VOPAGU-2260 file (C-alpha; in pm, 1 decimal, decimal comma):
REM VOPAGU-2260
SITE   aa  ch    i         X         Y         Z
SITE  MET   A    0     848,5    -527,0    -908,1
SITE  GLU   A    1     877,0    -178,9    -936,3
SITE  ALA   A    2    1187,2     -80,8    -689,8
SITE  PHE   A    3    1072,1     243,5    -461,7
SITE  SER   A    4    1334,9     472,6    -279,1
SITE  LYS   A    5    1172,8     791,0    -258,6
SITE  HIS   A    6     809,4     933,2    -368,2
SITE  THR   A    7     619,9    1294,0    -374,4
SITE  GLY   A    8     277,6    1266,3    -419,8
SITE  LEU   A    9     -84,1    1402,7    -340,6
SITE  VAL   A   10    -220,1    1298,3     -10,5
SITE  GLY   A   11    -585,0    1161,7     -19,0
SITE  PRO   A   12    -738,4    1104,3     338,1
SITE  VAL   A   13    -952,5     838,4     435,8
SITE  ASP   A   14   -1074,1     926,2     795,1
SITE  ARG   A   15   -1217,8     605,3     957,3
SITE  VAL   A   16   -1095,3     387,4    1152,2
SITE  ASN   A   17   -1070,0      -9,2    1104,0
SITE  VAL   A   18   -1131,0      -0,2     761,2
SITE  ASP   A   19   -1137,6    -371,8     660,9
SITE  THR   A   20   -1044,4    -523,2     334,4
SITE  ASP   A   21   -1437,3    -612,5     224,8
SITE  ALA   A   22   -1424,2    -215,0     203,9
SITE  ILE   A   23   -1098,2    -157,7      51,2
SITE  ILE   A   24   -1236,8    -420,4    -226,2
SITE  PRO   A   25   -1574,4    -571,8    -224,9
SITE  LYS   A   26   -1621,0    -899,6    -247,2
SITE  GLN   A   27   -1851,5    -901,7    -574,3
SITE  PHE   A   28   -1513,1    -755,8    -751,0
SITE  LEU   A   29   -1267,8   -1099,6    -664,9
SITE  LYS   A   30   -1394,1   -1253,7    -962,2
SITE  ARG   A   31   -1123,7   -1142,4   -1187,5
SITE  ILE   A   32    -801,0   -1312,9   -1209,8
SITE  GLU   A   33    -524,7   -1076,9   -1339,9
SITE  ARG   A   34    -405,3    -844,8   -1049,1
SITE  SER   A   35    -470,7    -521,7   -1304,6
SITE  GLY   A   36    -809,2    -359,8   -1325,3
SITE  PHE   A   37    -912,8    -369,6    -926,9
SITE  GLY   A   38    -862,8      47,1    -887,2
SITE  GLN   A   39   -1166,3      96,1   -1050,2
SITE  PHE   A   40   -1348,8     -90,0    -762,4
SITE  LEU   A   41   -1169,2      55,9    -419,7
SITE  PHE   A   42   -1348,0     202,2    -168,3
SITE  PHE   A   43   -1651,4      68,8    -465,2
SITE  GLU   A   44   -1922,3     111,2    -153,5
SITE  TRP   A   45   -1781,3     458,9     -64,6
SITE  ARG   A   46   -1738,4     619,9    -340,8
SITE  PHE   A   47   -2092,8     471,3    -527,2
SITE  ASP   A   48   -2439,6     456,2    -385,9
SITE  LYS   A   49   -2653,9     185,1    -519,5
SITE  GLN   A   50   -2758,7     348,6    -840,6
SITE  GLY   A   51   -2364,3     416,1    -927,5
SITE  GLU   A   52   -2394,7     764,7    -911,0
SITE  VAL   A   53   -2084,3     935,1    -750,2
SITE  ILE   A   54   -2139,9    1030,5    -356,3
SITE  LYS   A   55   -1926,2    1349,1    -354,5
SITE  GLU   A   56   -1913,2    1357,6     -37,9
SITE  PHE   A   57   -1652,1    1086,1      43,0
SITE  SER   A   58   -1332,7    1240,3      36,4
SITE  LEU   A   59   -1149,4    1048,2    -282,5
SITE  ASN   A   60   -1402,5    1187,8    -512,3
SITE  GLN   A   61   -1330,3    1549,1    -426,0
SITE  PRO   A   62   -1179,9    1746,4    -688,9
SITE  ARG   A   63    -932,7    1823,0    -455,3
SITE  TYR   A   64    -770,2    1454,6    -419,2
SITE  GLN   A   65    -772,5    1322,3    -781,9
SITE  GLY   A   66    -407,4    1158,0    -868,7
SITE  ALA   A   67    -354,8    1099,6    -497,4
SITE  SER   A   68     -68,3     844,4    -441,6
SITE  VAL   A   69     -21,7     869,9     -40,4
SITE  LEU   A   70    -306,3     783,1     125,1
SITE  ILE   A   71    -364,8     848,1     476,0
SITE  SER   A   72    -570,6     659,5     748,5
SITE  ARG   A   73    -675,4     578,1    1087,6
SITE  ALA   A   74    -581,1     270,0    1277,1
SITE  ASN   A   75    -641,9     -96,6    1219,8
SITE  PHE   A   76    -644,5     -28,5     821,9
SITE  GLY   A   77    -669,9    -320,9     605,7
SITE  CYS   A   78    -839,9    -570,4     872,6
SITE  GLY   A   79   -1107,1    -802,4     815,3
SITE  SER   A   80   -1051,3   -1124,8     565,0
SITE  SER   A   81    -696,1   -1161,3     413,2
SITE  ARG   A   82    -743,1   -1085,7      40,8
SITE  GLU   A   83    -464,2    -976,0    -125,3
SITE  HIS   A   84    -702,4    -800,0    -378,4
SITE  ALA   A   85    -703,1    -518,6    -151,8
SITE  PRO   A   86    -349,5    -406,0    -189,5
SITE  TRP   A   87    -388,0    -478,1    -562,0
SITE  ALA   A   88    -700,8    -224,6    -557,9
SITE  ILE   A   89    -500,1      -1,0    -381,5
SITE  GLN   A   90    -193,1      16,4    -605,1
SITE  ASP   A   91    -406,2     -10,7    -901,1
SITE  TYR   A   92    -591,3     326,5    -828,2
SITE  GLY   A   93    -261,2     477,7    -760,6
SITE  PHE   A   94    -174,4     490,7    -418,8
SITE  LYS   A   95     189,0     372,0    -367,6
SITE  VAL   A   96     222,2     454,8      -1,4
SITE  ILE   A   97     -42,7     403,7     278,9
SITE  ILE   A   98      31,0     618,7     626,8
SITE  ALA   A   99    -209,2     496,4     939,1
SITE  PRO   A  100    -109,7     438,6    1303,2
SITE  SER   A  101    -164,1      80,7    1259,8
SITE  TYR   A  102    -272,1    -211,4    1010,1
SITE  ALA   A  103    -339,7    -582,3    1012,9
SITE  ASP   A  104     -86,7    -813,4    1000,7
SITE  ILE   A  105    -167,9    -986,9     639,0
SITE  PHE   A  106    -262,0    -695,0     475,0
SITE  TYR   A  107      29,8    -546,8     622,1
SITE  ASN   A  108     293,8    -804,8     507,6
SITE  ASN   A  109      67,1    -789,2     172,4
SITE  CYS   A  110     183,4    -442,2      88,2
SITE  PHE   A  111     524,9    -502,6      98,8
SITE  LYS   A  112     489,0    -800,6    -156,7
SITE  ASN   A  113     301,6    -589,8    -403,9
SITE  GLY   A  114     535,9    -301,5    -392,2
SITE  ILE   A  115     310,7     -56,6    -159,7
SITE  LEU   A  116     472,0      89,1     166,5
SITE  PRO   A  117     273,8      92,5     427,7
SITE  ILE   A  118     407,6     364,1     709,8
SITE  LYS   A  119     300,3     322,3    1098,0
SITE  LEU   A  120     304,6     641,9    1275,7
SITE  SER   A  121     121,6     764,3    1602,9
SITE  GLU   A  122    -214,2     884,0    1660,1
SITE  GLU   A  123     -55,0    1218,0    1684,9
SITE  GLN   A  124     112,2    1229,1    1399,6
SITE  VAL   A  125    -166,0    1075,2    1189,0
SITE  GLU   A  126    -374,5    1343,3    1298,1
SITE  GLU   A  127     -98,9    1607,1    1228,4
SITE  LEU   A  128    -146,2    1487,2     860,8
SITE  PHE   A  129    -523,2    1478,5     808,9
SITE  GLN   A  130    -509,9    1834,5     936,3
SITE  ARG   A  131    -276,7    1961,3     726,3
SITE  THR   A  132    -418,8    1784,3     416,6
SITE  ALA   A  133    -731,0    1958,7     534,0
SITE  LYS   A  134    -601,5    2285,2     561,0
SITE  THR   A  135    -407,4    2284,7     204,8
SITE  GLU   A  136    -519,2    2183,7    -149,2
SITE  GLY   A  137    -298,8    2022,5    -321,0
SITE  TYR   A  138    -127,8    1886,4       8,6
SITE  GLN   A  139     174,3    1660,0     -79,4
SITE  LEU   A  140     441,4    1442,4      77,4
SITE  THR   A  141     799,7    1318,5      -4,7
SITE  VAL   A  142     839,6     965,9     150,7
SITE  ASP   A  143    1188,0     922,4     190,9
SITE  LEU   A  144    1260,2     522,5     217,4
SITE  GLU   A  145    1655,5     555,7     191,0
SITE  ASN   A  146    1702,2     782,3     494,6
SITE  LYS   A  147    1346,0     669,5     723,2
SITE  LYS   A  148    1166,8    1000,0     665,7
SITE  ILE   A  149     864,7    1221,5     552,3
SITE  THR   A  150     863,2    1573,4     492,0
SITE  ASP   A  151     634,0    1819,7     330,6
SITE  ASP   A  152     668,8    2200,1     189,5
SITE  GLN   A  153     607,1    2337,9     520,5
SITE  GLY   A  154     881,2    2257,2     724,0
SITE  LEU   A  155     713,1    1956,8     839,4
SITE  SER   A  156     951,7    1604,5     899,0
SITE  ILE   A  157     869,8    1285,8    1059,3
SITE  ASP   A  158    1113,4    1002,1    1080,2
SITE  PHE   A  159     986,3     662,2    1095,9
SITE  ASP   A  160    1059,3     308,0    1188,2
SITE  LEU   A  161    1057,6     -17,6     939,3
SITE  ASP   A  162    1208,6    -374,2     956,7
SITE  GLU   A  163    1506,2    -391,9     776,4
SITE  HIS   A  164    1428,1    -672,3     594,9
SITE  ARG   A  165    1103,4    -519,0     420,1
SITE  ARG   A  166    1268,5    -201,2     395,4
SITE  GLN   A  167    1565,6    -366,4     135,9
SITE  PHE   A  168    1250,3    -574,6      -4,9
SITE  LEU   A  169    1129,9    -210,6    -161,1
SITE  LEU   A  170    1441,7     -70,9    -217,2
SITE  GLN   A  171    1548,3    -340,8    -438,6
SITE  GLY   A  172    1192,0    -391,3    -614,3
SITE  LEU   A  173    1179,0    -799,9    -429,4
SITE  ASP   A  174     884,8    -973,2    -414,1
SITE  ASP   A  175     879,4   -1311,1    -301,8
SITE  ILE   A  176     995,7   -1493,3    -651,6
SITE  GLY   A  177    1222,1   -1178,7    -711,2
SITE  LEU   A  178    1419,0   -1293,2    -367,4
SITE  THR   A  179    1413,8   -1685,9    -464,7
SITE  LEU   A  180    1574,2   -1599,0    -823,5
SITE  GLN   A  181    1899,0   -1444,1    -629,6
SITE  HIS   A  182    1969,9   -1749,9    -528,8
SITE  ALA   A  183    1921,7   -1921,7    -842,3
SITE  ASP   A  184    2304,8   -2034,6    -858,1
SITE  LYS   A  185    2296,1   -2188,1    -561,2
SITE  ILE   A  186    1925,0   -2357,6    -639,0
SITE  ALA   A  187    2030,7   -2498,1    -968,0
SITE  ALA   A  188    2406,5   -2619,9    -810,0
SITE  TYR   A  189    2169,4   -2833,4    -564,8
SITE  GLU   A  190    1980,5   -2954,3    -799,9
SITE  GLU   A  191    2213,5   -3070,9    -993,4
SITE  ALA   A  192    2420,6   -3280,5    -716,1
SITE  HIS   A  193    2128,2   -3374,3    -591,1
SITE  LYS   A  194    1991,4   -3475,6    -924,6
SITE  ALA   A  195    1947,7   -3865,3    -913,8
SITE  ARG   A  196    1766,8   -3857,7    -558,4
SITE  LEU   A  197    1540,0   -3560,3    -702,6
SITE  ALA   A  198    1494,2   -3795,9   -1023,7
SITE  TYR   A  199    1398,8   -4068,5    -785,9
SITE  LYS   A  200    1166,7   -3869,1    -596,8
């Protein structure tokens, strides 16, 4: 997994509360066995009508938000079913950071496992980001994970909290497998010391 230290990117808004995982990646697109290729289906039923035509009014379809890599949204983002395809779709679309007041627990945990940084800010702070994004075309944020700080080029500076274990996961580019492999020598030594018992089982 790619390490995350600092990212500067265009902000894309999805101004809705309770964005569930079926909205993020509808169930009909869960048949793929790879992790890649889901980005084209992100928010599919909001981005396209029943005839497959682009819904121009939806924020992420607007030209000013093309190429966005920082997603801002409202409370309880990622609620609904526990499908890991949701962060896969978000990442494959190009988002590296999500900012919202709150998240569903399983979705929140899955983001870290897939190299996405989900940041929790207050309702007031998120509202300010929505206002700044609306007022300034091409609005960008810089997210500094080392110092747990969000800034823009207009003087904004917001500190955010993050569990240190999860922060290190992203800074070192570790997923669960990578974390386990850090202890490969100890695992091998244990297996060697218990070879006879393990073989019996």
